[in-house]
N, C-alpha and C positions, 0 to 999 in steps of 0.2 A: 644837644644839636638836633635839630628837626630835619625832616625831609626837605622842607622849603629851604633851609640853610644849605643843605648839601647840593641841591639843584642850583642855587644861586652861586655857590663856590665853583662848581664844575663849569657852569656857563661863563662866569667871569674869567676863569682860568683859560678856557679855550679862546675867548675873545682876545685876551692879552697875549696868547701864544697860538696864533692861527695855524702854525705848522705842527702843533702837537698831535701825536697819534694816540691810539688807545693806550699804549703802554705809558706814555707821558702823562696823560690825564689820570689814569688809574694810580700811578705813583704819587702824583701830587695830592690826590684825594686821600690816599692811605697815610701820607705824611701829615696831612692836615688834621684828620680826625682819629687815626689809629683804630680802625674797626677790627673786629675779629674775623679771621679768615676761615671759611668753610669751603675748601677746594677753590672753585672759580667764583665763589660768591663772597661778598664782603657784608658782614652782619653788624648793624648798629642797633641801638636800643629800640628805635621806633620803626626801622625798615631794614630791608636787605637790598643790595644792589649788585648787578652783574654788568660789567663793561663789555661792549662788543664794538666792532668796527665795520664800516661799509665805505666803499670807494665812490659809490654813486647814490642814487635815490633808493635802490633796491635793498632788501634786507632778507636774504635767503640763508644767512648763517644759522647753524645749529646753536641754540642758546643754552639749553640745560636739559638734563634728563628729568622725566616726570617724577621719578623716585626721589631725586634731589630736591625738586620743587616742594614736595610734601613737607620737608623740614622748614620751609620758609613761608608757607602759605597762610599762616596766621597773622603775619605782618604784611604791609605793602611790599611787594616784590617788584623792584624797578629795574628795567633794562636801560642802560645809558648807551645809546648808539653814537659813537664818535664818527662824524663824517668829515669831509674835507674842510668845510667852512664853519660847522657848528656841531652841537651835540643835541640829539633828539631823545626824549625820554618817553618810555611806555610803562604803564603798570601792567604786569604780566602774571598776576595770580591766576589760578585755574579757571575762575569765572570768565576771564578774558581770552581764553584760548579756544580756537575753533576746533582743533583736533591735534593729534600727535602724529608727526610726520616721519621721523627718522627711526628706522629699525623697530617699528611698532606692530608688526604683523602678529605678534603673540600677546598683545595687550589684552588683558581681561581684568575684571575687578579684583580677582585674587592673584593676579600676576602682572605687576606694574612694570611695563617695559617701554622703551622708546624715549625719544627726546623731541622737544618742539623747536621749530625753526622760527626765524623772525616773521616769516609770512603767515605763521599760525596765530600770531597775536592780533586780536581785533583792533583796528584803528579807530573804531567807533563802537560804543556800547549803548543801546537804547537811546540813540539820538545825541549822546554826549561824546565829544571827541576824546580819544585816549591821549591826554596831555596833562601837564602839571596843573593847569587851571581847574581840572576836574578830578584830580587824584583823591581828594577827601571824599567827594560824593561817590566816586567809583569804588573806593575801598569799603565804604559803608554798605554799598549794594552787594559787594562780594561777601562781606561778613555775614550776611543773612543765610548763606548757603554753606553746607558742610563739605568737607573734603570728599566724603562718600558720594554725595549728590553730584558734585562736579566730575568725579571719577566715572560714575555711571554714564553721564552725558558724553564724556570724552571717549569712552569705550565704544558707545553706540555710533558716535560721529566718525571715529577713526576707522572702525571696521565695517561701517555701513550695515550695522545689525538692525533688523526689524524686530523690535521687542513685542511684548504683549500689548494688544490694542486696548488702551484705557480711555479712549475718546467716548464721551457720553453722547448718545444720539436720541434726543427726546422724540416721542411720538407726537402726533398732532394734539392729542388731549393733554399730554404732559407739557408740551410747549405753551399751551394756553395757561396752565397753572404757573409755569415758570415766569412768564411775562407779566403775571399779576403779582409777583413777589414785591415790587416796589410799593404797591398799595397795602400789602400786609405789613411791610416795614413801617410805612407812615402811620398805619393804625396802631402799631405796637408802641410808638412813641408816646401816645396818649392813653395807652392801656394801663389800668391800675396794677395788674399783675407784673407787667414789664417794669413799671416804676418801683414796685416793691422789691423786685429782684435787683434792680440797680442800687437801691438803698442798702440792701443786705450785703451786696458785694462791696459797696463803698465802705461799710463798717468793717468788713474783713480787711480791706486795704489799709484803713486807718489803724486797725489793731496790729497789722504787720509792718507798720511804717519803718521802724528801725531796722528790721531784718531786710526789707526791700531796699533801703538805702545801702545796707551792707552788700547785698547781692548785686546792686547796680554798679559796684566798683569792679566787678569781674570784667576783664578786658574782652574775653571771647564772647561774642554776641549770642551764640547758641547756648553756651553754658549759662550765661546771664539770664536769658529768657527762660530756660528750663528751671533755673533756681527760683525765679519769681513765680512762675506757674505753679510749682510744687508748693510754695508757701500758701497759695490761695485755693488749691484744689486738694490738699492733703495727699499729693502725689497720685491722684486718681484721674489723671488726664488721659483716659483710655479711648475717648471718642476719636474716630479717624479723621473727622473734619475739624472739630473744635475741642476745647478742654472741658466744657461744662454743658449740661443740657437740662432744660426746665420745661414744664408744661405752662402754657400761658392761656389767656382768655379765649373762649370759643373753641377749645380743643386743639389749639395750636402747639407746635414744638419750637422752642427757642434753643438754638445751639450757639454757644459763645466761645470765641477764641480770644485768649489773653495776649495783648501786645503791649510792649513797653517802649516808650520813647524817652531817650535821654535828652533833656532840654538843653544841656550844656554843650552838646557836640552833635555832629552829623550822624544820623542813623537811618537806616532804610530797611526795616524788618520785612521779611517775607509775609505776605498776607494770607493767601489760601491757594490750594490746588483748584484750578478752574473747573475741571471735569467733576470733581467731588462736590464743589459748590453748586454747579448746575444740576447735578443729580438730586441733591438734597432739596433745592428750591423748586424742584418739580413735584414735590410732595405737598398735598393740601395742608394748609395751616402752617407751613414752614417759614421760619424767620431766622436769618443768620446775622449775628452781631459780633462786634469786637468790644471787649472790655479794654479801653484805652487807658493805660497808666502812664502818666507823665512824671518823670523824676528829675529834679534839679539837685545835683550833688552840691553845687555852689551855695544854693539857698537852703539846702536840706529839707526840701519839700517833696511831697508825693500827692498827686491828685488822680482822680479816676472818673471816667464817664462810660456808660454802656451805650453804644451807638450801632444801629443797623448798618450793614456795609454800604447801603445806598445813601447814607447821610452825606450831605453836600461836601463838607470838608474832607471826608474820607474818600469819596468818589473822585474828587479833584486830585487827590494824592495817589490814587491807585493806578499803577501802570502794569501792563502785561510784559513779562520778560519773554520776548518773542524767540530768543535763541534757545529757550527751554521747550518751546512748543515745536512739535514735529509731526512725524507720520503717525505716532501712537498716542499723542497727548496734546491738549491745548496749552500745557505748561502751567505756570504759576503767576501770581500777581505779587507786587511789591509796593510798599508805601514809601513815598519820598516827599520832600518839600516841607511845608509848614503845617503838617497835619497835627503836630503836637498840641496846637492850640485847642483842639477838640476835646482834650482831656480836662480842661479847666472847668471848675464847678459852676462858673457863671456863663459858660458857653451855651448858646441857644441852638440846638440842632434843628436842621431843616432837611427835607427831602424833595428834590425836584423830580417829579414823576416822569416827565418826558425825557430828561437826561438819563435817568436810571434805566428806563426801558431801552433807550438807544444804546447804552453801555451793555446791557444784557444781550441785545441782538447782536452786537459786535462780537461778544464772547462766543455765542452760539455759532456764528459764521466763521470763526477761526479755523 
């Protein structure tokens, strides 16, 4: 039974029984699929669900404690809000919470306290409505972040803590170097040392094909990404921006971050910390690139390409997660959409210098 099956059943039951309240809908759902109970949450193989009720359009009810949500955050956590005429569904994992409202004044990263209300759930996330039509995309975006990352964000948002300032502020000279980064990236695409590095990494990927396919079966996106990175770096991914670093032609520095795209399912890997990227690209000769690994479990294939972050397919797929950006940071970027095609061996990379410079300027101005 899938999440889509469950939503269809609940919706159809409420339509057929318009007077059904929360207790009625929940009882029908439990009888239908016999999920495991974890206090107020019903746990299925592919998702967890919590039923709630509202008499009008508002949703101020307390939903769940943050400590309880931790146990369900690795799968889609759905709130089914039973209303007078229908049932509305929200994905409510930690990524989609604005803050913790109820009894949370002692909340710290080492002291998980408090519960979230319906009003704390985002009704839109980075332009996508929080509804069943976007649940697959939204959960893929959530999966790129760890529980610890979301917890730190919620602690800051809940307690209005002003943390350490990590915003990079380039000087006039540094800004000039930074805005020239697309030109360096375009030059790297035709540089013999860049091509040699891509060929070497491609050979590594081919040699690890079977182990990459095995690692790609890991459901947790962070554990999966770490496992594949370690296969290709001999567990030496110590650089704070990327996983590998090389010298390239003309005295330049190439930093590479490894990203995996599962071609068979939606995935939206986190790309990079914006401030760290801006700081690095303000250094002369700096080029930042992604080693894009495309994995098809169905076809049992693995492909790879080394692409500067300003490559057109990657740039089109790169979005800034604005709710992570705040007083102390510009936040992070995330890849989404059809960027997986860029890992194909027959893909021809291009860089639009004007669009790349526009993108960089937007990041600086965040």
